[in-house]
Every structure is written in C-alpha cells, then in structure tokens.
C-alpha positions, -999 to 999 in steps of 0.1 A, spaced: -635 -618 -544 -599 -611 -549 -606 -602 -586 -634 -579 -575 -610 -561 -551 -583 -558 -578 -609 -544 -602 -622 -519 -576 -586 -509 -569 -579 -503 -606 -612 -483 -610 -603 -461 -579 -567 -456 -592 -580 -445 -627 -606 -423 -610 -578 -407 -588 -556 -402 -619 -585 -386 -638 -594 -363 -610 -557 -353 -605 -554 -345 -642 -585 -323 -642 -575 -304 -610 -555 -271 -615 -519 -274 -605 -500 -244 -593 -462 -243 -601 -439 -250 -573 -426 -218 -555 -389 -214 -561 -366 -213 -532 -354 -178 -543 -355 -153 -571 -327 -130 -582 -349 -99 -589 -384 -85 -593 -385 -97 -630 -379 -133 -619 -405 -129 -591 -431 -116 -615 -423 -144 -640 -433 -169 -613 -464 -150 -602 -476 -148 -638 -471 -185 -641 -489 -190 -608 -521 -172 -618 -520 -187 -653 -525 -221 -635 -558 -207 -624 -552 -216 -587 -554 -188 -577 -567 -169 -608 -557 -135 -593 -532 -121 -568 -521 -88 -555 -489 -82 -535 -474 -52 -516 -441 -47 -498 -433 -18 -475 -399 -8 -462 -389 20 -438 -423 36 -440 -426 35 -478 -444 12 -503 -415 -2 -524 -435 -28 -544 -472 -30 -553 -485 -51 -582 -513 -74 -593 -516 -104 -615 -542 -125 -632 -579 -120 -629 -603 -106 -604 -631 -122 -624 -619 -143 -653 -654 -153 -668 -661 -116 -672 -625 -107 -683 -618 -83 -653 -582 -83 -645 -568 -79 -610 -552 -45 -602 -536 -29 -572 -571 -16 -564 -586 -51 -563 -604 -58 -530 -603 -93 -515 -617 -108 -484 -590 -107 -457 -606 -134 -437 -585 -141 -405 -560 -112 -412 -589 -93 -395 -578 -105 -362 -550 -80 -361 -572 -50 -362 -593 -67 -335 -562 -69 -314 -553 -33 -320 -589 -23 -309 -584 -41 -276 -551 -24 -270 -567 9 -277 -594 3 -251 -567 -6 -227 -550 27 -233 -584 44 -226 -586 26 -193 -618 8 -203 -602 -27 -198 -571 -45 -189 -556 -74 -207 -555 -95 -174 -592 -89 -167 -614 -119 -168 -637 -120 -199 -667 -124 -176 -661 -89 -161 -675 -75 -193 -696 -105 -205 -713 -118 -173 -732 -144 -195 -701 -158 -209 -702 -194 -194 -678 -221 -204 -670 -256 -190 -636 -256 -175 -614 -289 -172 -615 -287 -134 -627 -266 -105 -591 -253 -101 -589 -240 -137 -579 -204 -140 -605 -182 -155 -601 -170 -191 -587 -135 -195 -586 -111 -223 -548 -119 -227 -557 -156 -231 -581 -147 -259 -555 -126 -278 -528 -152 -275 -552 -183 -282 -543 -197 -248 -579 -198 -235 -586 -235 -243 -617 -226 -263 -623 -249 -293 -621 -236 -329 -653 -230 -348 -640 -245 -381 -656 -260 -401 -690 -249 -387 -681 -212 -391 -679 -217 -429 -717 -221 -429 -723 -189 -408 -729 -169 -439 -752 -143 -453 -756 -126 -487 -770 -92 -478 -748 -61 -473 -755 -60 -435 -734 -69 -406 -747 -89 -376 -747 -79 -339 -715 -96 -328 -727 -100 -292 -757 -119 -304 -737 -139 -329 -715 -151 -300 -744 -158 -277 -760 -179 -305 -730 -201 -312 -713 -203 -278 -733 -232 -264 -720 -254 -292 -684 -246 -284 -683 -239 -246 -663 -268 -234 -626 -260 -230 -601 -283 -248 -573 -276 -222 -564 -255 -192 -562 -218 -199 -526 -204 -201 -510 -238 -205 -505 -237 -243 -517 -219 -275 -541 -235 -300 -556 -213 -326 -594 -207 -323 -617 -183 -342 -639 -183 -312 -613 -164 -291 -618 -134 -313 -655 -136 -315 -654 -132 -277 -630 -102 -281 -655 -86 -306 -682 -89 -280 -659 -74 -253 -652 -44 -277 -689 -39 -281 -695 -41 -243 -669 -16 -232 -671 8 -262 -709 11 -264 -705 7 -303 -709 -21 -327 -676 -39 -333 -676 -28 -370 -683 9 -362 -656 10 -335 -629 -5 -359 -640 17 -387 -638 49 -367 -607 41 -347 -585 22 -370 -596 23 -407 -606 60 -410 -576 74 -391 -552 54 -413 -569 65 -445 -580 29 -454 -609 41 -474 -614 11 -495 -615 -14 -466 -647 -22 -448 -669 -51 -435 -693 -47 -465 -687 -37 -501 -692 1 -507 -701 11 -543 -665 19 -551 -652 -13 -535 -677 -33 -556 -662 -18 -587 -629 -35 -579 -642 -67 -563 -623 -99 -566 -645 -130 -571 -638 -160 -549 -630 -193 -565 -626 -230 -556 -614 -257 -579 -640 -282 -590 -617 -310 -579 -607 -301 -544 -611 -317 -510 -633 -288 -499 -657 -293 -527 -676 -323 -513 -681 -304 -480 -700 -275 -498 -734 -293 -498 -731 -301 -461 -721 -265 -450 -736 -242 -476 -764 -237 -500 -744 -244 -532 -771 -228 -555 -767 -196 -535 -729 -195 -532 -718 -208 -566 -722 -182 -594 -709 -203 -622 -685 -229 -633 -658 -221 -658 -636 -250 -668 -619 -263 -637 -629 -235 -614 -661 -226 -595 -667 -189 -593 -686 -177 -561 -712 -152 -554 -705 -125 -528 -707 -138 -494 -702 -124 -458 -693 -144 -427 -715 -136 -397 -686 -134 -373 -667 -103 -383 -641 -99 -354 -623 -130 -364 -627 -128 -403 -648 -100 -416 -626 -73 -434 -625 -67 -471 -599 -45 -488 -570 -40 -512 -533 -42 -508 -526 -4 -506 -548 -3 -475 -531 -33 -459 -498 -15 -465 -511 15 -445 -518 -8 -416 -484 -24 -418 -466 9 -420 -485 22 -390 -476 -9 -370 -440 -8 -380 -438 29 -372 -447 22 -335 -484 29 -340 -486 60 -362 -491 70 -399 -489 105 -412 -493 120 -378 -523 97 -369 -516 77 -338 -537 46 -336 -516 29 -308 -490 40 -283 -455 25 -288 -458 6 -256 -490 -11 -268 -472 -21 -301 -444 -36 -279 -470 -55 -258 -484 -71 -289 -450 -77 -306 -428 -87 -277 -449 -108 -254 -431 -141 -247 -444 -165 -274 -464 -197 -264 -463 -224 -291 -452 -197 -315 -479 -172 -308 -476 -138 -293 -507 -115 -289 -526 -115 -322 -497 -127 -343 -478 -159 -349 -440 -155 -346 -413 -173 -366 -379 -168 -381 -364 -172 -415 -331 -161 -432 -346 -126 -433 -349 -125 -395 -377 -127 -369 -412 -120 -382 -448 -117 -372 -474 -131 -395 -512 -137 -398 -528 -156 -425 -563 -157 -437 -583 -184 -455 -619 -190 -462 -645 -195 -490 -627 -185 -522 -598 -164 -508 -563 -169 -493 -543 -141 -478 -513 -133 -455 -495 -103 -440 -461 -104 -424 -439 -78 -407 -402 -79 -397 -401 -54 -368 -363 -53 -367 -359 -43 -403 -390 -23 -409 -404 -46 -437 -440 -56 -442 -455 -79 -468 -490 -86 -478 -504 -111 -503 -541 -112 -512 -555 -139 -537 -590 -150 -549 -581 -187 -547 -586 -213 -520 -550 -226 -522 -519 -205 -520 -482 -211 -508 -484 -180 -486 -453 -187 -466 -432 -195 -497 -444 -164 -516 -438 -141 -486 -403 -154 -483 -397 -146 -520 -410 -110 -516 -389 -105 -484 -355 -115 -500 -356 -91 -530 -335 -60 -530 -361 -33 -541 
C-alpha cells in the first residue's frame, strides 16, 4: 500500500510538472519602470508569453490622452494585431456606466438613492436574515452592501451567441429565485455581487421606460462620443474585434464543460491557447459593454472633469462627488472600489470573464485616469496600472 501511494504521488508530481511546463507563463510585473520605453519592453514581453496575447492601454491626464498604445494580437491564429481601435469585452467595468445612469435618474427626480428597491420593483422579494432587517435600498445596491449573494460562477453560463440583448427585467426575474437569500444584514458590510447591478438595471428600466441598453446608449455613450462602444458588435466594431482566449492548462478549463457548451464557445485551439467564439452575457447591467481604449478614455475624462466632456454634461458635479466621496465600506464607495498607492488615492473597477481581463482606474486628486483591456483570462491588472500611473508622460 505504501509503495502504491508513493507511486501515485510520483505520477501526480510528474503530471503537475508537465502541466506547469505546458501552461503559458507571463513575466513578473516589475515594481517600476523608468520611462515609456521600459514600460513597452515589458508589455511586449507580456503579450509574447501568450497570456494575454493582446493588450491595449490608455492614460489620460488633465483632460487629455497622454498615452494610448496596443500590443500583441487581437486574433493570433488569423494574424490580426491589436491596435488602439481594438474592441474588448469590458465585463464588470460596465458597472460604472450603470452607476452613472442611476445618478442621472436621481438628478431627474425619478428616484432617490435611499429609496427601497421594492418601490420600483414590487416583485423584488428576498429572504432577509431577520424580521428586523433593514430593507435593501438603491444605495445598498450601488455600494454592494445589500447582502445579496454573487452570481459567480453561475453567471458565466448565462450566455447567448446572437447579436441581441435580453430584457434585463426578465433576466433578473428568471434568476432571482436562485439567489434571493441574503448573506448578511443590509448596510453592515460590503461584499461584491453582480446581482446588485442586475437589480439596478431593472430599476433603470422601470423608472426610465426604456431598455437598460437603450438608456445607457442614449444618455452616456452617445453624448460622450463613445461611438465604438456598445452592448453588441456593430459592423465597424466587428472589424476591430479582439478574440477572447483561455489557456488550455488553467483552473477554469475543467469548469467549461459544466458551465458552457464547449463546442459552441471554443473556436479553435492554437498551441497552449483556446480561442473563443463571440459570446454575450445575458445580464448586461453588471457586465455587458464592449469597446476600445479611446472610448474608455472619454468616460474617464468626463468623470475626472466633474461630469462633462466637450460641453456635454452627463452628470452634475455633486453627483460625481456622491459617487466618489461617499464614506467607503470595506474599501467600496458607490460603484467603485477605493484604495491608495504611492500615486495617491484612486478609484478602480476591474472586469473579468470568459476570455477577457480589464481594469480602469482614476486618481481624482491628480486628474489621472488609466484603462487596460486585454483578451486573456489572466492579467496583473493592479501591477500594470501602477506602472502606467508612475511614468512621467
């Protein structure tokens, strides 16, 4: 028996070593770089590793784009390089436009952050920890203090392949019964949950009389000139499409058959990487936008400019302050997470999902914004954002 266990251990060790050797390994992010040239040397080495195969990065400062570049491949099997026009799934970065939409509706007098969610969604029934529990408010949803559980990993399977969005109120109604038991008392702590922003999407539909996607498009994307960003691929966006990837050897890979139709989502295998077909997540308010770095830059500049860009006002300055300066709970304000580095206090929202990893970060006190979009499942988003922040452009 002892010999069998030793043999089994050796086999598992050899298997582990073999799998590790086959997996793509990204270079370690340096603590700092002296200039743009050193930054780009690292980014070229990063995409050469294949994980991610492509990446675009943009930096804005004092209302201007001071850096915008792309590296690697949008679609390596078809030899299509990433450019500054390449579009990527934002995934959870979408939550910031959703938060902006809620603030716009408060400015219009159609809702209040301290209203209960059931005021606009009478059918929104959840199981509270006790009879004395406070009722979930819009503010709780924005700050992830509602107690609602997260929908990961189930949300990964809520996908479709046609270029059509889904009715967000119906999406919420369909999935709420699976996730309607609160994990903690509302307003006692902040724990991230995609479900919070699905509820906000349904509230936006209820009070605006529009679909969530049409409201965000007409009131945020179009006024800011974000013409290459949408919830579905336009023909022009499709010409610049980044293809999502997943390493063949990855802890996500064994989950694919349990969550997704692998024949539908995997386009092809190329060496150590799986290249995916185009896919959409049903729940758009938490994770549905697609676009390039120049459009993210417009959103960041507008936010840093107290809600306006080129004369277009998407938020009043006091609404921006409400999102930015609310007292943090467990490192979360309204919409954003908040932290500090040697560059100062910053707000950040990352995104991750099938085939893509993203982040955007703003430093309100210094007027700096950063966005990184990549078509790989893994990315040292925090480390790369720190590098981009500390260069003198």
